[in-house]
C-alpha positions as CSV (number, residue, x, y, z in Angstrom):
1,M,0.0,0.0,0.0
2,G,1.5,3.3,-1.0
3,G,4.6,1.5,-2.1
4,E,5.0,-0.2,1.3
5,N,4.9,-3.9,2.2
6,V,2.0,-4.1,4.7
7,I,0.6,-7.0,6.6
8,L,-2.8,-7.1,8.3
9,T,-3.1,-9.4,11.3
10,Y,-6.4,-10.4,12.8
11,C,-7.4,-12.1,16.0
12,G,-11.0,-13.1,16.6
13,M,-10.5,-13.5,20.4
14,T,-9.3,-9.9,20.5
15,H,-11.7,-8.6,17.9
16,L,-8.8,-6.8,16.4
17,G,-7.2,-6.3,13.0
18,A,-3.9,-4.4,13.0
19,G,-1.6,-3.3,10.2
20,Y,2.2,-3.4,10.3
21,I,5.2,-3.0,8.0
22,P,6.9,-6.4,8.7
23,E,10.4,-5.1,9.4
24,I,12.4,-4.5,12.5
25,N,15.5,-2.3,12.3
26,G,15.4,-2.6,8.5
27,E,15.3,-6.5,8.7
28,K,12.4,-8.0,6.9
29,L,10.4,-10.5,8.9
30,D,8.8,-13.8,7.8
31,L,5.8,-14.1,10.1
32,E,3.5,-17.0,10.7
33,V,0.8,-17.6,13.3
34,L,2.2,-19.3,16.4
35,A,-0.5,-19.3,19.1
36,Q,-2.6,-17.1,21.3
37,H,-2.0,-15.8,24.8
38,G,-3.8,-13.2,26.8
39,N,-6.6,-13.6,24.2
40,N,-4.3,-12.1,21.6
41,L,-2.5,-13.4,18.5
42,I,1.2,-14.4,18.8
43,M,3.2,-14.6,15.6
44,R,6.7,-16.1,15.1
45,D,9.5,-14.6,13.0
46,E,10.8,-17.6,11.0
47,G,14.2,-15.9,10.7
48,T,14.9,-15.7,14.4
49,G,12.3,-17.9,15.9
50,E,11.2,-15.1,18.2
51,P,7.5,-14.6,19.1
52,I,5.9,-11.3,18.3
53,Q,2.8,-10.0,20.0
54,Q,0.1,-8.6,17.7
55,M,-0.7,-5.9,20.2
56,Y,2.8,-4.5,20.5
57,G,4.5,-5.3,17.2
58,T,7.7,-6.1,19.2
59,R,9.6,-9.3,19.9
60,E,8.7,-10.7,23.3
61,C,12.3,-10.5,24.4
62,D,12.3,-6.7,23.7
63,G,9.2,-5.8,25.6
64,R,6.2,-3.5,24.7
65,W,8.0,-0.1,24.8
66,S,11.1,-1.1,22.8
67,D,12.2,1.0,19.9
68,N,12.9,-2.3,18.0
69,K,9.4,-2.8,16.6
70,M,7.4,-3.1,13.5
71,Q,6.1,0.2,12.2
72,A,2.3,0.4,12.8
73,W,0.1,1.1,9.8
74,P,-2.9,3.2,10.5
75,T,-6.1,1.2,10.4
76,F,-9.8,2.0,11.0
77,R,-13.1,0.1,11.3
78,M,-16.4,0.6,9.5
79,P,-19.3,-1.4,8.0
80,F,-18.8,-2.7,4.5
81,S,-21.6,-0.6,3.2
82,A,-19.8,2.5,4.4
83,Y,-16.5,1.3,3.0
84,A,-18.1,0.8,-0.4
85,K,-19.3,4.4,-0.3
86,A,-16.0,5.8,0.9
87,Y,-13.9,3.7,-1.5
88,P,-16.0,2.7,-4.5
89,D,-12.9,1.5,-6.4
90,G,-11.4,-0.1,-3.3
91,K,-9.9,-3.6,-3.4
92,V,-11.7,-6.3,-1.4
93,F,-9.9,-9.6,-0.4
94,L,-12.4,-12.5,0.1
95,N,-11.4,-16.0,1.0
96,K,-14.2,-17.9,-0.7
97,I,-14.9,-21.6,0.0
98,V,-14.0,-23.8,-3.0
99,P,-17.2,-25.1,-4.8
100,F,-18.3,-28.6,-3.9
101,S,-18.0,-29.6,-7.6
102,K,-14.3,-28.8,-7.7
103,N,-13.2,-30.4,-4.5
104,P,-15.9,-31.9,-2.2
105,V,-13.4,-32.9,0.5
106,L,-12.0,-29.4,0.8
107,W,-15.5,-27.9,0.6
108,L,-16.6,-30.1,3.5
109,W,-13.5,-29.3,5.5
110,D,-13.8,-25.5,5.0
111,N,-17.4,-25.5,6.0
112,I,-16.8,-27.5,9.1
113,V,-14.0,-25.1,10.1
114,E,-16.2,-22.1,9.3
115,I,-19.0,-23.4,11.5
116,V,-16.7,-24.2,14.4
117,F,-15.1,-20.8,14.2
118,L,-18.4,-18.9,14.1
119,W,-19.8,-21.0,16.9
120,A,-16.9,-20.1,19.1
121,M,-16.6,-16.4,18.0
122,V,-20.3,-15.5,18.1
123,S,-20.7,-16.7,21.6
124,H,-17.4,-15.1,22.6
125,H,-18.7,-11.8,21.2
126,R,-22.1,-11.9,22.9
127,T,-21.2,-12.9,26.4
128,Q,-18.9,-11.6,29.1
129,S,-17.2,-14.9,29.7
130,L,-13.7,-15.7,28.3
131,L,-12.7,-18.5,25.9
132,T,-9.4,-18.8,27.7
133,S,-8.6,-17.4,31.1
134,T,-5.1,-16.1,30.3
135,M,-5.6,-12.6,31.5
136,D,-3.5,-10.8,34.1
137,V,-5.7,-7.6,34.5
138,D,-9.4,-7.1,35.1
139,D,-10.7,-3.5,35.0
140,D,-14.4,-2.9,35.6
141,R,-14.6,0.6,34.2
142,L,-16.4,-1.0,31.2
143,M,-18.0,-4.3,30.5
144,R,-15.3,-6.8,29.3
145,K,-16.5,-7.0,25.7
146,E,-17.3,-3.4,25.1
147,L,-15.3,-2.2,22.1
148,V,-12.7,0.6,22.4
149,W,-10.4,2.5,20.2
150,G,-7.1,2.3,22.0
151,F,-3.8,4.0,21.0
152,T,-0.4,4.9,22.4
153,I,1.8,8.0,21.9
154,D,5.2,7.9,23.5
155,K,4.4,5.9,26.6
156,D,1.0,7.2,27.2
157,S,-2.0,5.0,26.4
158,M,-5.6,6.1,25.9
159,A,-8.9,4.4,24.9
160,Y,-12.2,5.8,23.8
161,T,-15.6,4.2,23.2
162,E,-17.8,5.2,20.3
163,R,-20.6,6.0,22.7
164,Y,-18.5,8.5,24.6
165,I,-17.3,10.3,21.5
166,K,-20.9,10.6,20.3
167,E,-22.0,12.1,23.6
168,Q,-19.4,14.8,23.2
169,G,-20.9,15.9,19.9
170,N,-18.8,13.5,17.7
171,I,-15.5,15.2,18.3
172,I,-13.0,15.5,21.1
173,N,-9.9,17.7,21.3
174,T,-7.3,16.4,23.8
175,S,-3.7,15.6,24.2
176,T,-1.8,12.3,24.7
177,G,1.9,11.7,25.0
178,G,2.6,15.4,24.5
179,R,0.7,15.5,21.2
180,D,-2.6,17.2,20.5
181,I,-5.1,14.7,19.1
182,V,-8.6,14.6,17.8
183,A,-11.0,11.7,18.4
184,A,-14.0,11.9,16.1
185,Y,-17.0,9.9,15.0
186,D,-18.2,10.3,11.4
187,P,-21.9,9.4,11.2
188,E,-21.9,9.2,7.4
189,Y,-19.3,6.5,7.3
190,E,-20.1,5.1,10.8
191,S,-16.5,5.1,11.8
192,V,-14.4,6.3,14.8
193,N,-11.1,7.8,13.9
194,I,-8.1,9.3,15.8
195,W,-6.0,12.0,14.3
196,Y,-2.9,14.0,15.2
197,N,-3.6,17.7,15.4
198,D,-0.5,19.8,14.7
199,S,-2.4,22.9,13.7
200,G,-2.1,24.5,17.2
201,K,-5.9,25.2,17.2
202,P,-8.9,23.1,18.4
203,I,-10.6,21.2,15.6
204,K,-14.3,22.0,15.3
205,K,-15.1,19.9,12.2
206,I,-13.4,16.9,10.5
207,D,-14.6,14.2,8.1
208,F,-13.7,10.6,7.7
209,F,-10.9,11.4,5.4
210,G,-9.1,13.8,7.8
211,K,-10.2,17.0,6.1
212,S,-10.8,19.5,8.9
213,D,-11.4,23.2,9.4
214,Q,-7.7,23.5,10.2
215,G,-6.4,21.5,7.2
216,E,-5.9,17.9,6.5
217,L,-4.9,15.7,9.5
218,K,-2.8,12.5,9.8
219,R,-4.2,9.4,11.4
220,V,-2.6,8.1,14.6
221,E,-0.9,5.0,13.4
222,T,-1.0,3.1,16.7
223,V,-4.8,3.0,16.9
224,K,-6.3,-0.5,17.7
225,A,-9.7,0.0,16.2
226,G,-12.7,-1.6,18.0
227,L,-11.0,-4.2,20.1
228,Y,-12.4,-5.6,23.3
229,W,-11.8,-3.5,26.4
230,F,-10.7,-6.5,28.5
231,V,-7.9,-7.2,26.0
232,W,-6.8,-3.6,25.6
233,I,-6.5,-3.0,29.3
234,N,-4.7,-6.3,29.8
235,Y,-1.8,-5.0,27.7
236,Y,-2.0,-1.4,28.7
237,P,-3.3,-1.5,32.3
238,E,-2.3,2.1,33.0
239,S,-4.5,3.3,30.1
240,Q,-6.8,6.2,30.5
241,L,-10.4,5.7,29.4
242,N,-12.4,8.4,27.7
243,A,-10.0,11.0,29.1
244,D,-10.9,10.1,32.7
245,G,-7.3,10.8,34.0
246,V,-7.0,7.4,35.6
247,V,-3.5,6.0,35.4
248,N,-3.3,2.6,37.2
249,T,0.0,1.6,38.8
250,E,-1.3,-1.6,40.4
251,F,0.2,-3.9,37.7
252,E,3.7,-2.3,37.4
253,H,5.1,-5.6,38.8
254,L,3.8,-7.4,35.7
255,F,4.6,-4.9,33.0
256,G,7.0,-2.3,34.5
257,P,6.1,1.4,34.7
258,A,4.8,3.2,31.6
């Protein structure tokens, strides 16, 4: 995309798709799915054998705040009908099940896998229970499965809910990690988006594409769009929520200080 080699990772247990340029310190990575832990996808770099967390984009041995990490690619979430309207010429990747007439064994296998996956993921999405109890942090500021838009700047972490942004008139001007940012909901494209605001002035109006009353803004590339609250807060336990000012130090013994 834009001349860059980009991968998109997805974890149904996390409800998260995240984009990265698969390189660390200029070294290209050959990634494959390894496992899950903490209800999040773990990949392995075939070159080094090192596991890499989807949430951090860093090798496990380097830790979450390491400068040795994959460059995050800005992602966002929206219904497909809104995507088709925003990008009428956009490319869509669809993994279709092979027709029965071409390969009945593969057709049967793919359908069984699809049914099992949906059976597990739909119930996971609709209840507050966990598929696997591999979490270190539990934070009751939200229900476990409420969706949040979490992001980090420097070593500050913040998460917003769509409902909160709507309650503020669809736009919030705030600062995180020493940067002014704008969190906005676009009702036309049904999408929450987080932007850097380097204009020096509050933003009063902005659309889905980043065009604002103070010029065009750049997306915050670290945004994890619409993932479960219980997963986000497990990896960023000090995270503020909806600009509440709460910074939790209870779990520093697990993660180290932010």
